N, C-alpha and C positions, 0 to 999 in steps of 0.2 A: 689320886692323879699324876701323871705322868707330867714332869715337864720337861721340854723337849730345846735343844739350844737354838740360839738366832740362827744361827748357819744351817742348821738341818729344818726349819721352818724356810729359810729362803731357799733351799733347794729343792724342796717340795714345792714350792709356789712356783719355780721356776717352771719346772715337768708339767705342770697344770697349766703353767702360761702359753702365747704363743699360739702362732699359726698349727705348730704340731703338739699342742699339751694334749695330755692325758688326763680324763674325766676323773673327778675325786673318790668316786666308787671302786674303779679299778687299781689306781693307785693306793687306794686305803688296803685293798688286798694283798697289794706288792708287800706295802712297808710295814700293816700291823698298827696302821692308826685312823682312829673312826672317821669315818666319811665327812661327819660335819663338823669336826677339827679341823679337816686339811679344807673344808669349804669356806670356814669363818677367817680362816688365815689367808686364802685364796682373796677374800672379801677386803680383809683388812689391806691386806698388799694393793688391790686397786683403788680403792680410798684414798690411802696414803701416795702410791704413787701419780694418779690422777692428779693429785693437790699440788705434788713434788714439781711434776712436766708438764703442767697445764699448758705453759708458754710453747713446748716443743710438739706438744699433740702427738706422742710416742704412741704408734699401732699397737694395739693389745686386742689378742680377742676377749671376751666376754664369755664367763663358764655355760651359759643359757645356748651361747650360739655354736652348734655344729662345727666341726672341722671342715669337715666338705661340704662343696656347696652343693651338690645333688643332694646331699641332707636337709638344706634349708627347708623350714615351714613354708607353704606360700604367703605367708604376713611377712615373712623374715626377704623373701623375694621382693614383695611389692613396695616395701619398705627403701629396700637400696637402690629398686629402678626409679621409684619418685625423687629419691634423693640425688641421685644422677642426672635426673633430667632437669635440675635444678644449676648443675656445676658445668663451668666452661670445661672446654676442651683442656685448657692446661692443667686443671685442678682434677681432671679426672684421674689422671695414674696416680695422684696420692692420694686420691679417694677409694681408688681399687686396691692398694697397696696395707691401706688401715684395714679394710675389709676383707682383706685374703681374697681378692678373687683376681679374674684375669679378665680382660675384653670380650672372650669370648664367652664367659659365664655370665657376662652381664647382658649380652646380645639374645644368650638362649635364654635369660629371667627376662627379657623385654617382650621375647616374643610369647612364652608362657604367657605371665599378665595380659596380655593381647589377646590372647586366644582364649583365656579364661574372661575376659571382657566380654567378648564376642558372645559366647555362650550362655553365660548370665544374660544381656540385652534380649539374643534371641527366646530365650526359656521365659524372659518376661514381657513377651510379645504374645505367646502361644496360649490360647485359652486352654486350662484345663481339657484334656482329652478324656478323660473317664468320670463321671458322673459318681458319687458315692453312694452307697447305699439309704444314706437317709435321705439325701438330694433324689434318686428315684423315687423313694416312700412320698416324699412333699408335692412331686408332678402328680404323683397318680391319685392322690387324696385332693389336689386339686381340682384334677380333671373332673372326679368324682362330685366332688362340691359344685362344680357348673353344671352337671349333668341333671342334678339336683335341683338346682334353681332354675334350670330351664323348664324340667317336668313341674316345679310347683305353681312356674309363672303361666305354664299350660293350662294344668287344671284351675289355676284363680280365675283365667280368662274362660275358659268353658262355663263355669259357677255364673261369672255374671253374663254369661248370654242364656245361659240359659234361664235367669232370674229377667232377664228382658224378652225371651221369647213367652216367658209364662205370663208378664205382665200385658203382653201386646195381644197375646192367643188364648189364654187361659191354661190351664189344667189340662194335661190329656183324659182323656175319660169324658171329660165336660161337655156337653151339649149345649149348645148355645143358640 
């Protein structure tokens, strides 16, 4: 196992941190240190710095957050929009700097979240346009069953009428 100096570790963590941070996978190829080792150093540094600088709340990118806001997932955009809605205008600048965003990014995220919400509501309102094959088969079988029941009821009614006719007038061919 290769030992790395504390200064080297610190330089690697600095390269992976911040707004312009390099991903551990890319840095691993450049310097010849495994990606898992670099990621472990970054996690350890993040925990130590979070505890040491808790009162300052220094802005720091997390390793899983993409560098560019255009690469953010819908979940990350939604999280930022919801968090920013609970912040006063005075604190908004600090929040945006901490997230590495501009006001234009936040406005675009809000619009995207709004459009997605409206589309989701419209999709929820619409009934399914096409019935599946199984649903079509079920409807056809229900129609056949209804037709069969109607024919059976008609046959039963005719038998009852025939019995009454025989009881009233007798069998055909009998001379009374």
